[in-house]
Every structure is written in C-alpha cells, then in structure tokens.
N, CA, C and O atoms as a Maestro MAE file, in Angstrom:
{
 s_m_m2io_version
 :::
 2.0.0
}

f_m_ct {
 s_m_title
 :::
 protein
 m_atom[268] {
  # First column is atom index #
  i_m_mmod_type
  r_m_x_coord
  r_m_y_coord
  r_m_z_coord
  i_m_residue_number
  s_m_chain_name
  s_m_pdb_residue_name
  s_m_pdb_atom_name
  i_m_atomic_number
  :::
  1 25 -188.839 63.878 55.416 1 A "UNK " " N  " 7
  2 3 -187.853 64.179 54.646 1 A "UNK " " CA " 6
  3 2 -188.643 65.023 53.636 1 A "UNK " " C  " 6
  4 15 -189.802 64.925 53.233 1 A "UNK " " O  " 8
  5 25 -187.483 66.031 53.304 2 A "UNK " " N  " 7
  6 3 -187.863 66.754 52.368 2 A "UNK " " CA " 6
  7 2 -187.970 66.410 50.869 2 A "UNK " " C  " 6
  8 15 -187.566 65.316 50.474 2 A "UNK " " O  " 8
  9 25 -188.584 67.453 49.892 3 A "UNK " " N  " 7
  10 3 -187.890 66.730 48.456 3 A "UNK " " CA " 6
  11 2 -186.617 66.846 48.092 3 A "UNK " " C  " 6
  12 15 -185.818 67.604 48.643 3 A "UNK " " O  " 8
  13 25 -186.370 66.120 47.168 4 A "UNK " " N  " 7
  14 3 -185.000 65.767 46.683 4 A "UNK " " CA " 6
  15 2 -184.547 67.149 45.957 4 A "UNK " " C  " 6
  16 15 -185.399 67.882 45.456 4 A "UNK " " O  " 8
  17 25 -183.381 67.417 45.932 5 A "UNK " " N  " 7
  18 3 -182.950 68.572 45.271 5 A "UNK " " CA " 6
  19 2 -182.377 68.087 43.605 5 A "UNK " " C  " 6
  20 15 -182.541 68.542 42.474 5 A "UNK " " O  " 8
  21 25 -181.646 66.937 44.192 6 A "UNK " " N  " 7
  22 3 -181.046 66.113 42.854 6 A "UNK " " CA " 6
  23 2 -181.699 64.795 42.395 6 A "UNK " " C  " 6
  24 15 -182.604 64.265 43.040 6 A "UNK " " O  " 8
  25 25 -181.204 64.295 41.263 7 A "UNK " " N  " 7
  26 3 -181.404 62.942 40.738 7 A "UNK " " CA " 6
  27 2 -180.336 62.293 40.632 7 A "UNK " " C  " 6
  28 15 -179.416 62.984 40.195 7 A "UNK " " O  " 8
  29 25 -180.002 60.935 40.917 8 A "UNK " " N  " 7
  30 3 -178.770 60.225 40.581 8 A "UNK " " CA " 6
  31 2 -179.023 59.076 39.404 8 A "UNK " " C  " 6
  32 15 -179.929 58.243 39.373 8 A "UNK " " O  " 8
  33 25 -177.999 59.272 38.489 9 A "UNK " " N  " 7
  34 3 -178.200 58.345 37.651 9 A "UNK " " CA " 6
  35 2 -176.772 57.509 37.275 9 A "UNK " " C  " 6
  36 15 -175.661 57.879 37.654 9 A "UNK " " O  " 8
  37 25 -177.025 56.340 36.475 10 A "UNK " " N  " 7
  38 3 -175.926 55.795 35.980 10 A "UNK " " CA " 6
  39 2 -175.898 55.847 34.563 10 A "UNK " " C  " 6
  40 15 -176.930 55.490 33.995 10 A "UNK " " O  " 8
  41 25 -174.811 56.264 33.779 11 A "UNK " " N  " 7
  42 3 -174.983 56.326 32.462 11 A "UNK " " CA " 6
  43 2 -174.479 54.972 31.730 11 A "UNK " " C  " 6
  44 15 -173.415 54.510 32.142 11 A "UNK " " O  " 8
  45 25 -175.122 54.317 30.717 12 A "UNK " " N  " 7
  46 3 -174.678 53.055 30.398 12 A "UNK " " CA " 6
  47 2 -174.447 53.425 28.852 12 A "UNK " " C  " 6
  48 15 -175.297 53.916 28.109 12 A "UNK " " O  " 8
  49 25 -173.314 53.137 28.568 13 A "UNK " " N  " 7
  50 3 -172.704 53.084 27.115 13 A "UNK " " CA " 6
  51 2 -173.455 52.104 26.289 13 A "UNK " " C  " 6
  52 15 -173.665 51.048 26.886 13 A "UNK " " O  " 8
  53 25 -173.969 52.175 24.940 14 A "UNK " " N  " 7
  54 3 -174.490 51.506 24.293 14 A "UNK " " CA " 6
  55 2 -173.725 51.094 22.943 14 A "UNK " " C  " 6
  56 15 -174.314 50.415 22.102 14 A "UNK " " O  " 8
  57 25 -172.650 51.438 22.789 15 A "UNK " " N  " 7
  58 3 -171.766 51.220 21.986 15 A "UNK " " CA " 6
  59 2 -171.431 52.729 20.815 15 A "UNK " " C  " 6
  60 15 -172.058 53.784 20.913 15 A "UNK " " O  " 8
  61 25 -170.457 52.504 19.902 16 A "UNK " " N  " 7
  62 3 -170.358 53.460 19.103 16 A "UNK " " CA " 6
  63 2 -171.615 53.751 18.365 16 A "UNK " " C  " 6
  64 15 -172.491 52.916 18.136 16 A "UNK " " O  " 8
  65 25 -171.635 54.988 18.016 17 A "UNK " " N  " 7
  66 3 -172.853 55.700 17.424 17 A "UNK " " CA " 6
  67 2 -174.362 55.734 17.960 17 A "UNK " " C  " 6
  68 15 -175.279 56.290 17.356 17 A "UNK " " O  " 8
  69 25 -174.487 55.073 19.159 18 A "UNK " " N  " 7
  70 3 -175.566 55.035 19.970 18 A "UNK " " CA " 6
  71 2 -175.530 55.857 20.910 18 A "UNK " " C  " 6
  72 15 -174.503 56.108 21.542 18 A "UNK " " O  " 8
  73 25 -176.879 56.488 21.160 19 A "UNK " " N  " 7
  74 3 -177.030 57.503 22.407 19 A "UNK " " CA " 6
  75 2 -176.832 56.648 23.737 19 A "UNK " " C  " 6
  76 15 -177.352 55.532 23.757 19 A "UNK " " O  " 8
  77 25 -176.102 57.099 24.874 20 A "UNK " " N  " 7
  78 3 -176.261 56.604 26.154 20 A "UNK " " CA " 6
  79 2 -177.351 56.471 26.629 20 A "UNK " " C  " 6
  80 15 -178.209 57.255 26.223 20 A "UNK " " O  " 8
  81 25 -177.732 55.471 27.632 21 A "UNK " " N  " 7
  82 3 -178.833 55.376 28.422 21 A "UNK " " CA " 6
  83 2 -178.625 55.788 29.765 21 A "UNK " " C  " 6
  84 15 -177.826 55.207 30.500 21 A "UNK " " O  " 8
  85 25 -179.435 56.950 30.189 22 A "UNK " " N  " 7
  86 3 -179.326 57.343 31.617 22 A "UNK " " CA " 6
  87 2 -180.466 56.608 32.709 22 A "UNK " " C  " 6
  88 15 -181.649 56.948 32.698 22 A "UNK " " O  " 8
  89 25 -180.051 55.797 33.429 23 A "UNK " " N  " 7
  90 3 -180.920 55.076 34.350 23 A "UNK " " CA " 6
  91 2 -181.014 55.753 35.723 23 A "UNK " " C  " 6
  92 15 -180.089 55.727 36.535 23 A "UNK " " O  " 8
  93 25 -182.179 56.357 35.928 24 A "UNK " " N  " 7
  94 3 -182.409 56.872 37.236 24 A "UNK " " CA " 6
  95 2 -182.205 55.698 38.253 24 A "UNK " " C  " 6
  96 15 -182.832 54.639 38.218 24 A "UNK " " O  " 8
  97 25 -181.051 56.101 39.342 25 A "UNK " " N  " 7
  98 3 -180.850 55.086 40.357 25 A "UNK " " CA " 6
  99 2 -181.106 55.628 42.103 25 A "UNK " " C  " 6
  100 15 -180.892 54.944 43.105 25 A "UNK " " O  " 8
  101 25 -181.598 56.992 42.052 26 A "UNK " " N  " 7
  102 3 -181.543 57.539 43.363 26 A "UNK " " CA " 6
  103 2 -181.947 58.969 43.140 26 A "UNK " " C  " 6
  104 15 -182.276 59.555 42.109 26 A "UNK " " O  " 8
  105 25 -181.817 59.425 44.550 27 A "UNK " " N  " 7
  106 3 -182.040 60.754 44.787 27 A "UNK " " CA " 6
  107 2 -180.958 61.389 45.502 27 A "UNK " " C  " 6
  108 15 -180.173 60.618 46.053 27 A "UNK " " O  " 8
  109 25 -180.728 62.751 45.622 28 A "UNK " " N  " 7
  110 3 -179.724 63.412 46.592 28 A "UNK " " CA " 6
  111 2 -180.349 64.676 47.125 28 A "UNK " " C  " 6
  112 15 -181.204 65.261 46.460 28 A "UNK " " O  " 8
  113 25 -179.993 65.071 48.177 29 A "UNK " " N  " 7
  114 3 -180.407 66.337 49.062 29 A "UNK " " CA " 6
  115 2 -179.077 67.029 49.326 29 A "UNK " " C  " 6
  116 15 -178.072 66.476 49.773 29 A "UNK " " O  " 8
  117 25 -179.203 68.330 48.988 30 A "UNK " " N  " 7
  118 3 -177.944 69.121 49.485 30 A "UNK " " CA " 6
  119 2 -178.172 69.602 50.971 30 A "UNK " " C  " 6
  120 15 -179.243 70.073 51.354 30 A "UNK " " O  " 8
  121 25 -177.135 69.449 51.716 31 A "UNK " " N  " 7
  122 3 -177.158 69.815 53.077 31 A "UNK " " CA " 6
  123 2 -176.483 71.513 53.145 31 A "UNK " " C  " 6
  124 15 -176.029 72.175 52.212 31 A "UNK " " O  " 8
  125 25 -176.595 71.815 54.327 32 A "UNK " " N  " 7
  126 3 -176.462 73.509 54.496 32 A "UNK " " CA " 6
  127 2 -175.052 73.786 54.212 32 A "UNK " " C  " 6
  128 15 -174.789 74.939 53.870 32 A "UNK " " O  " 8
  129 25 -173.836 72.700 54.315 33 A "UNK " " N  " 7
  130 3 -172.887 72.936 53.853 33 A "UNK " " CA " 6
  131 2 -172.425 72.913 52.684 33 A "UNK " " C  " 6
  132 15 -171.261 73.261 52.484 33 A "UNK " " O  " 8
  133 25 -173.223 72.506 51.694 34 A "UNK " " N  " 7
  134 3 -173.087 72.394 50.306 34 A "UNK " " CA " 6
  135 2 -172.799 70.615 50.164 34 A "UNK " " C  " 6
  136 15 -173.188 70.266 49.050 34 A "UNK " " O  " 8
  137 25 -172.421 69.810 50.707 35 A "UNK " " N  " 7
  138 3 -172.361 68.584 50.673 35 A "UNK " " CA " 6
  139 2 -173.775 67.855 50.229 35 A "UNK " " C  " 6
  140 15 -174.788 68.526 50.035 35 A "UNK " " O  " 8
  141 25 -173.747 66.316 50.076 36 A "UNK " " N  " 7
  142 3 -174.864 65.634 49.500 36 A "UNK " " CA " 6
  143 2 -175.174 64.627 50.499 36 A "UNK " " C  " 6
  144 15 -174.263 64.282 51.252 36 A "UNK " " O  " 8
  145 25 -176.430 64.054 50.631 37 A "UNK " " N  " 7
  146 3 -177.001 62.898 51.232 37 A "UNK " " CA " 6
  147 2 -177.708 62.154 50.241 37 A "UNK " " C  " 6
  148 15 -178.786 62.627 49.881 37 A "UNK " " O  " 8
  149 25 -177.297 61.024 49.699 38 A "UNK " " N  " 7
  150 3 -177.643 60.319 48.694 38 A "UNK " " CA " 6
  151 2 -178.291 58.981 48.990 38 A "UNK " " C  " 6
  152 15 -177.843 58.158 49.789 38 A "UNK " " O  " 8
  153 25 -179.490 58.836 48.201 39 A "UNK " " N  " 7
  154 3 -180.461 57.483 48.427 39 A "UNK " " CA " 6
  155 2 -180.555 56.659 47.427 39 A "UNK " " C  " 6
  156 15 -181.567 56.726 46.730 39 A "UNK " " O  " 8
  157 25 -179.708 55.862 47.176 40 A "UNK " " N  " 7
  158 3 -179.597 54.942 46.118 40 A "UNK " " CA " 6
  159 2 -180.555 53.655 45.931 40 A "UNK " " C  " 6
  160 15 -180.517 52.756 46.771 40 A "UNK " " O  " 8
  161 25 -181.328 53.590 44.928 41 A "UNK " " N  " 7
  162 3 -182.203 52.269 45.000 41 A "UNK " " CA " 6
  163 2 -181.439 51.307 44.337 41 A "UNK " " C  " 6
  164 15 -181.756 50.132 44.520 41 A "UNK " " O  " 8
  165 25 -180.432 51.581 43.554 42 A "UNK " " N  " 7
  166 3 -179.543 50.552 42.493 42 A "UNK " " CA " 6
  167 2 -177.781 51.153 42.800 42 A "UNK " " C  " 6
  168 15 -177.497 52.233 43.317 42 A "UNK " " O  " 8
  169 25 -177.040 50.362 42.433 43 A "UNK " " N  " 7
  170 3 -175.689 50.577 42.425 43 A "UNK " " CA " 6
  171 2 -175.311 50.289 41.039 43 A "UNK " " C  " 6
  172 15 -175.501 49.203 40.493 43 A "UNK " " O  " 8
  173 25 -174.730 51.380 40.462 44 A "UNK " " N  " 7
  174 3 -174.062 51.306 38.802 44 A "UNK " " CA " 6
  175 2 -172.844 50.131 39.150 44 A "UNK " " C  " 6
  176 15 -172.229 49.933 40.198 44 A "UNK " " O  " 8
  177 25 -172.776 49.515 37.953 45 A "UNK " " N  " 7
  178 3 -171.982 48.526 37.652 45 A "UNK " " CA " 6
  179 2 -170.120 49.043 37.944 45 A "UNK " " C  " 6
  180 15 -169.228 48.587 38.660 45 A "UNK " " O  " 8
  181 25 -170.207 50.210 36.955 46 A "UNK " " N  " 7
  182 3 -168.824 50.582 36.775 46 A "UNK " " CA " 6
  183 2 -168.416 51.578 38.143 46 A "UNK " " C  " 6
  184 15 -167.278 51.993 38.359 46 A "UNK " " O  " 8
  185 25 -169.337 51.789 38.800 47 A "UNK " " N  " 7
  186 3 -169.055 52.445 40.221 47 A "UNK " " CA " 6
  187 2 -169.532 53.987 40.103 47 A "UNK " " C  " 6
  188 15 -169.582 54.636 41.148 47 A "UNK " " O  " 8
  189 25 -169.893 54.618 38.852 48 A "UNK " " N  " 7
  190 3 -169.854 55.961 38.378 48 A "UNK " " CA " 6
  191 2 -171.439 56.584 38.592 48 A "UNK " " C  " 6
  192 15 -172.460 56.172 38.041 48 A "UNK " " O  " 8
  193 25 -171.312 57.708 39.570 49 A "UNK " " N  " 7
  194 3 -172.876 58.059 39.749 49 A "UNK " " CA " 6
  195 2 -172.970 59.577 39.048 49 A "UNK " " C  " 6
  196 15 -171.967 60.285 39.128 49 A "UNK " " O  " 8
  197 25 -173.888 59.972 38.517 50 A "UNK " " N  " 7
  198 3 -174.102 61.282 37.899 50 A "UNK " " CA " 6
  199 2 -175.210 61.654 38.648 50 A "UNK " " C  " 6
  200 15 -176.266 61.026 38.729 50 A "UNK " " O  " 8
  201 25 -174.847 62.994 39.346 51 A "UNK " " N  " 7
  202 3 -175.819 63.741 40.375 51 A "UNK " " CA " 6
  203 2 -176.112 64.911 39.332 51 A "UNK " " C  " 6
  204 15 -175.223 65.535 38.752 51 A "UNK " " O  " 8
  205 25 -177.523 65.131 39.169 52 A "UNK " " N  " 7
  206 3 -177.952 66.423 38.388 52 A "UNK " " CA " 6
  207 2 -178.867 67.195 39.141 52 A "UNK " " C  " 6
  208 15 -179.477 66.571 40.009 52 A "UNK " " O  " 8
  209 25 -179.133 68.513 39.008 53 A "UNK " " N  " 7
  210 3 -180.297 68.945 39.611 53 A "UNK " " CA " 6
  211 2 -181.660 68.562 39.185 53 A "UNK " " C  " 6
  212 15 -181.907 68.378 37.993 53 A "UNK " " O  " 8
  213 25 -182.330 68.466 39.877 54 A "UNK " " N  " 7
  214 3 -183.751 67.731 39.723 54 A "UNK " " CA " 6
  215 2 -184.545 68.825 39.004 54 A "UNK " " C  " 6
  216 15 -184.373 70.035 39.157 54 A "UNK " " O  " 8
  217 25 -185.364 68.286 38.267 55 A "UNK " " N  " 7
  218 3 -186.058 69.063 37.483 55 A "UNK " " CA " 6
  219 2 -187.460 68.963 37.852 55 A "UNK " " C  " 6
  220 15 -187.981 67.964 38.349 55 A "UNK " " O  " 8
  221 25 -188.167 70.303 37.518 56 A "UNK " " N  " 7
  222 3 -189.708 70.307 38.050 56 A "UNK " " CA " 6
  223 2 -190.747 69.222 37.950 56 A "UNK " " C  " 6
  224 15 -191.608 68.852 38.747 56 A "UNK " " O  " 8
  225 25 -190.328 68.709 36.406 57 A "UNK " " N  " 7
  226 3 -191.422 67.727 35.863 57 A "UNK " " CA " 6
  227 2 -191.068 66.549 36.338 57 A "UNK " " C  " 6
  228 15 -191.805 65.599 36.073 57 A "UNK " " O  " 8
  229 25 -190.020 66.354 37.043 58 A "UNK " " N  " 7
  230 3 -189.696 64.856 37.558 58 A "UNK " " CA " 6
  231 2 -190.588 64.323 38.710 58 A "UNK " " C  " 6
  232 15 -190.637 63.126 38.992 58 A "UNK " " O  " 8
  233 25 -191.246 65.227 39.317 59 A "UNK " " N  " 7
  234 3 -192.072 64.825 40.410 59 A "UNK " " CA " 6
  235 2 -193.334 64.522 39.912 59 A "UNK " " C  " 6
  236 15 -194.086 63.703 40.441 59 A "UNK " " O  " 8
  237 25 -193.614 65.226 38.804 60 A "UNK " " N  " 7
  238 3 -195.115 64.827 38.197 60 A "UNK " " CA " 6
  239 2 -195.251 63.873 37.070 60 A "UNK " " C  " 6
  240 15 -196.204 63.582 36.347 60 A "UNK " " O  " 8
  241 25 -193.822 63.405 37.139 61 A "UNK " " N  " 7
  242 3 -193.689 62.262 36.294 61 A "UNK " " CA " 6
  243 2 -193.582 60.818 36.963 61 A "UNK " " C  " 6
  244 15 -193.190 59.768 36.456 61 A "UNK " " O  " 8
  245 25 -194.071 61.091 38.325 62 A "UNK " " N  " 7
  246 3 -193.931 59.858 39.152 62 A "UNK " " CA " 6
  247 2 -192.540 59.746 39.742 62 A "UNK " " C  " 6
  248 15 -192.310 58.720 40.382 62 A "UNK " " O  " 8
  249 25 -191.620 60.607 39.630 63 A "UNK " " N  " 7
  250 3 -190.101 60.323 40.164 63 A "UNK " " CA " 6
  251 2 -189.943 60.838 41.718 63 A "UNK " " C  " 6
  252 15 -188.865 60.883 42.310 63 A "UNK " " O  " 8
  253 25 -191.326 61.251 42.320 64 A "UNK " " N  " 7
  254 3 -191.290 61.573 43.941 64 A "UNK " " CA " 6
  255 2 -190.533 60.504 44.626 64 A "UNK " " C  " 6
  256 15 -190.466 59.342 44.227 64 A "UNK " " O  " 8
  257 25 -189.882 61.051 45.846 65 A "UNK " " N  " 7
  258 3 -189.088 60.021 46.746 65 A "UNK " " CA " 6
  259 2 -190.196 59.551 47.316 65 A "UNK " " C  " 6
  260 15 -191.133 60.350 47.304 65 A "UNK " " O  " 8
  261 25 -190.486 58.050 48.033 66 A "UNK " " N  " 7
  262 3 -191.398 57.822 48.815 66 A "UNK " " CA " 6
  263 2 -191.140 58.112 50.284 66 A "UNK " " C  " 6
  264 15 -192.125 58.213 51.017 66 A "UNK " " O  " 8
  265 25 -189.993 58.248 50.765 67 A "UNK " " N  " 7
  266 3 -189.552 58.713 52.165 67 A "UNK " " CA " 6
  267 2 -190.509 59.866 52.469 67 A "UNK " " C  " 6
  268 15 -190.425 60.472 53.537 67 A "UNK " " O  " 8
  :::
 }
 m_bond[267] {
  # First column is bond index #
  i_m_from
  i_m_to
  i_m_order
  :::
  1 1 2 1
  2 2 3 1
  3 3 4 2
  4 3 5 1
  5 5 6 1
  6 6 7 1
  7 7 8 2
  8 7 9 1
  9 9 10 1
  10 10 11 1
  11 11 12 2
  12 11 13 1
  13 13 14 1
  14 14 15 1
  15 15 16 2
  16 15 17 1
  17 17 18 1
  18 18 19 1
  19 19 20 2
  20 19 21 1
  21 21 22 1
  22 22 23 1
  23 23 24 2
  24 23 25 1
  25 25 26 1
  26 26 27 1
  27 27 28 2
  28 27 29 1
  29 29 30 1
  30 30 31 1
  31 31 32 2
  32 31 33 1
  33 33 34 1
  34 34 35 1
  35 35 36 2
  36 35 37 1
  37 37 38 1
  38 38 39 1
  39 39 40 2
  40 39 41 1
  41 41 42 1
  42 42 43 1
  43 43 44 2
  44 43 45 1
  45 45 46 1
  46 46 47 1
  47 47 48 2
  48 47 49 1
  49 49 50 1
  50 50 51 1
  51 51 52 2
  52 51 53 1
  53 53 54 1
  54 54 55 1
  55 55 56 2
  56 55 57 1
  57 57 58 1
  58 58 59 1
  59 59 60 2
  60 59 61 1
  61 61 62 1
  62 62 63 1
  63 63 64 2
  64 63 65 1
  65 65 66 1
  66 66 67 1
  67 67 68 2
  68 67 69 1
  69 69 70 1
  70 70 71 1
  71 71 72 2
  72 71 73 1
  73 73 74 1
  74 74 75 1
  75 75 76 2
  76 75 77 1
  77 77 78 1
  78 78 79 1
  79 79 80 2
  80 79 81 1
  81 81 82 1
  82 82 83 1
  83 83 84 2
  84 83 85 1
  85 85 86 1
  86 86 87 1
  87 87 88 2
  88 87 89 1
  89 89 90 1
  90 90 91 1
  91 91 92 2
  92 91 93 1
  93 93 94 1
  94 94 95 1
  95 95 96 2
  96 95 97 1
  97 97 98 1
  98 98 99 1
  99 99 100 2
  100 99 101 1
  101 101 102 1
  102 102 103 1
  103 103 104 2
  104 103 105 1
  105 105 106 1
  106 106 107 1
  107 107 108 2
  108 107 109 1
  109 109 110 1
  110 110 111 1
  111 111 112 2
  112 111 113 1
  113 113 114 1
  114 114 115 1
  115 115 116 2
  116 115 117 1
  117 117 118 1
  118 118 119 1
  119 119 120 2
  120 119 121 1
  121 121 122 1
  122 122 123 1
  123 123 124 2
  124 123 125 1
  125 125 126 1
  126 126 127 1
  127 127 128 2
  128 127 129 1
  129 129 130 1
  130 130 131 1
  131 131 132 2
  132 131 133 1
  133 133 134 1
  134 134 135 1
  135 135 136 2
  136 135 137 1
  137 137 138 1
  138 138 139 1
  139 139 140 2
  140 139 141 1
  141 141 142 1
  142 142 143 1
  143 143 144 2
  144 143 145 1
  145 145 146 1
  146 146 147 1
  147 147 148 2
  148 147 149 1
  149 149 150 1
  150 150 151 1
  151 151 152 2
  152 151 153 1
  153 153 154 1
  154 154 155 1
  155 155 156 2
  156 155 157 1
  157 157 158 1
  158 158 159 1
  159 159 160 2
  160 159 161 1
  161 161 162 1
  162 162 163 1
  163 163 164 2
  164 163 165 1
  165 165 166 1
  166 166 167 1
  167 167 168 2
  168 167 169 1
  169 169 170 1
  170 170 171 1
  171 171 172 2
  172 171 173 1
  173 173 174 1
  174 174 175 1
  175 175 176 2
  176 175 177 1
  177 177 178 1
  178 178 179 1
  179 179 180 2
  180 179 181 1
  181 181 182 1
  182 182 183 1
  183 183 184 2
  184 183 185 1
  185 185 186 1
  186 186 187 1
  187 187 188 2
  188 187 189 1
  189 189 190 1
  190 190 191 1
  191 191 192 2
  192 191 193 1
  193 193 194 1
  194 194 195 1
  195 195 196 2
  196 195 197 1
  197 197 198 1
  198 198 199 1
  199 199 200 2
  200 199 201 1
  201 201 202 1
  202 202 203 1
  203 203 204 2
  204 203 205 1
  205 205 206 1
  206 206 207 1
  207 207 208 2
  208 207 209 1
  209 209 210 1
  210 210 211 1
  211 211 212 2
  212 211 213 1
  213 213 214 1
  214 214 215 1
  215 215 216 2
  216 215 217 1
  217 217 218 1
  218 218 219 1
  219 219 220 2
  220 219 221 1
  221 221 222 1
  222 222 223 1
  223 223 224 2
  224 223 225 1
  225 225 226 1
  226 226 227 1
  227 227 228 2
  228 227 229 1
  229 229 230 1
  230 230 231 1
  231 231 232 2
  232 231 233 1
  233 233 234 1
  234 234 235 1
  235 235 236 2
  236 235 237 1
  237 237 238 1
  238 238 239 1
  239 239 240 2
  240 239 241 1
  241 241 242 1
  242 242 243 1
  243 243 244 2
  244 243 245 1
  245 245 246 1
  246 246 247 1
  247 247 248 2
  248 247 249 1
  249 249 250 1
  250 250 251 1
  251 251 252 2
  252 251 253 1
  253 253 254 1
  254 254 255 1
  255 255 256 2
  256 255 257 1
  257 257 258 1
  258 258 259 1
  259 259 260 2
  260 259 261 1
  261 261 262 1
  262 262 263 1
  263 263 264 2
  264 263 265 1
  265 265 266 1
  266 266 267 1
  267 267 268 2
  :::
 }
}
C-alpha cells in the first residue's frame, strides 16, 4: 500500500474557552478520480471525521501507516 496522502481526525470540544483536542483516528488516500479511501482505527462519537492533508513530519513522528 502507498503512503497516505491525508490524516483523519475527530475534534473533541473541551468546553468554552478551552482549545479543542484533535485525536488522530486514521489515514486516507486520494484516488485517481479525486475520491478518498479511509482507513479508520477508531470511530468518532459524534460521527464527524475531519480529513486534512498529511504533513511531512507526521511520518517522522511515528504516524506511518502499518499496512
């Protein structure tokens, strides 16, 4: 499998005046037609997934996909 192009997160609200917590829950790959394949390691409680372009430093930080 190729290196993921995006990272999937769930964003947890911590209440008024506090920063939200972004929990990494998986990886995504861009298909030739612009659609995505997602591989989720966890499911968000609220059903919302945020997909962001993968940063180069994520692999160096140990977030490489085991597949």
